[in-house]
Every structure is written in C-alpha cells, then in structure tokens.
N, C-alpha and C positions, 0 to 999 in steps of 0.2 A: 504494500500500500504506500502510496506516496504521502509524504509528510503534509502536503497541502490539504489533503482531505481531513486530517485531524484538526488542523488549524481552522478550516472552514466549519467543522463541527463545533469547535470551541467558540467561534464567533456567533454561530447560530444559537448556542445554548448558554452563552456567557451570563446573561441576566438570571437565568434559572440556577446556574451553578453558584452565582453570588448569593442568591436567596438561600440555597441549600447550605452553603458554608456559614452564612449569617445565623441561620437557625441553629446549626450545630454548635457554633462557637459563641453565640450570643454577643457578638461584637462585629459591627459592620466593617470597621477599619481593619481588624485582623483578617476578616474574611476577604476583603479586597486585597490585602497583602498576599494571602495564600493563593488567591485567584491569579495574581501576577506571577507567583512562583510556578503555578501550574502552566501558565502560558510559556514561561521561560523554559521549563522542562520539555514542553512540546517542541519549541523552536530548536532546542539543543539535541533532541533525540536523533540518533543516527541509525540507519538501517532498521527501521521499525518493521516488525513482522506484520502480517495481515491482521486487521482488526475488524471483526465482523459487525460488532455493535459499537459504533463510535461514541454514542451518547452514554452507554453503560460504562465504557472504558474511561471516559472523562469523569463521570461521577465516582468511579472507583478510585481514580487518581486523586480527586478532590477529597474523598473520604479518608484516604491514606494520609494526605497532607494534614488534614484536620486532626486525625488521631495522633500523628507524630507531634504536632504542635501542642496538643493537650498533654501528651506524655512529658514533653520537655518542660512545659510550664508547671506541671505538677511536681516534677523533680526539683525544679528551681525553687518552688514554694517550700518543699521539704527542707532543702538546704538552708534557705533563709530562716526557717523556723528553728532548725537545729542550732544555728549560729546567732539567733536573736538574743540580744542583750536587753534586759529590762532598762527602760529609760532612766529610772532613778535607782542606780545600784546601791546607794546608801540605805534605801529602805529595805532592800532584799538581803543585805548582809547583816550579820550579827555584829555586836560591838567589838568582838575580838578581831574579826576580819577588817572592820573599819580601822581599828587601831594599827593592825599590821600594814594595811594599805597606806595609811598616813605615814607610818614610819618608813616604808619603802620609798614613797614619794619624796620625803624629806632627804633620805640618803641619796637619791638620784639628783635632786636639786643641788645638794652639797657637792656631789661628784662633778656636776657641770661647772660649779664655781672653781673646782680644783684644776680644771683644764686650762691650757694656754688660751689667751684671748683670741688668737687667730683661729684656733680649732673651734672654740665656742661660737665665734662669728660665722664661720663657714657652716657649722651644724645648724644654727638657727636660721640662716638664710635658706638653706636647703630644705629643712624639715618644717619650718613654721612660716616662712615667707613664700615657699613654693618655687624658689629659683632653681634652675637646673645647674648641674655641676659645670657645664660649659659657660653659663652666664656668670657664675661666681668666679670662675677662673679668669674670665675676661675682665671683670671688675677689679680683681686683685692683681692682675698681671702675672698670674702663675699658670702652670700647666694644669690640665684636667686631672692628670695623675696625682698631682699634689693635692688637689681638692679631694679626690677619692681617698687618698691616704689619710687626710685629716678626718674625714667622715668615718672611715673604718676604725681609726684609733679611738674616736669618741665612742662608737658603738662597743668596741672591746672594753673600754674603760667602764662604761655604763653596765655592761653585762657582768663584769667582775663585781661591781658594787651591788648589783641586784642579787647576785648569787651568794653574797656573803650574808650569813645569818648570825 
C-alpha cells in the first residue's frame, strides 16, 4: 500500500480521531499533540505493508499512543509522589530532627565562612546567582578549570563537615 493512502485516510478521519483521543485523555490539547504524533509517524513510516482497514488501523495507532501517554504520565505521577517533600518540613519533623537539622545547617554555614573568599564567591555565584562556570571564569579572568576546581573543593569541604558527627 502506498503511504499516501494512509495519509488520505488520516485527513478524512482527522476530526473523528481528535474526538476519540479527547474523550480518552480528557484533554483537548494533549489529544491534539498525540494526533500530531500520529501524523508524524505516518509520514515517517517506510515500506508499510498492506492495510486492509485504514480507519481501524488509524484508530489502533491513536489508541496505542493514548495508552502509552497515560502509562508515562502515571509513572511520572508515581515518581513525583515518591519524591514529594511536604511543604513545611518543620511541622513533619520531630524536635530532635529539627535540632539536628539546625545544627547541620549551622556547621555548613560555618564551613562556608572557613573557605577562601574567592572559593566562596565562585560557589555563591554558581549555586545561588545561577551563573555558569564559563560566565564566572570570564568575570574573574580565570580558566573554566579553575572555577571547576574551586567549586569541587567547596563541595568536598562541605561534604566533610556534613559527615562529621
């Protein structure tokens, strides 16, 4: 079967396919995205074998795309729920954990103060101001490797302090 016949069938049933996907996904915009994906797959398909019922074939492809989308979104939701942190950690932790967290934070803040000024500046620019290592290197007139080394040393220092109990 020539590829054009499937594209013609797609054009003929496009609105019905959009309605089918919208009902299945309960979102018109997602359905439109998947319908576009269906079209792209049809365009990219090579050496397609004979398709006896083009309409059924298109609906099967659309259903498969919807099923895959639902599966991916479901897994994404599971991962987000597993990694969800309560918005107010102070209310969910006991007093002991609060005290330990405060102590760890104080030790890390002190550790940052123990660092050389240049390392501290590079670290804050990168982590809190969102500057790239290349931007920092250019501003300070040093190599990117130098910036990387400063950041690495800061992390090593902070890790040592964190792991001390």
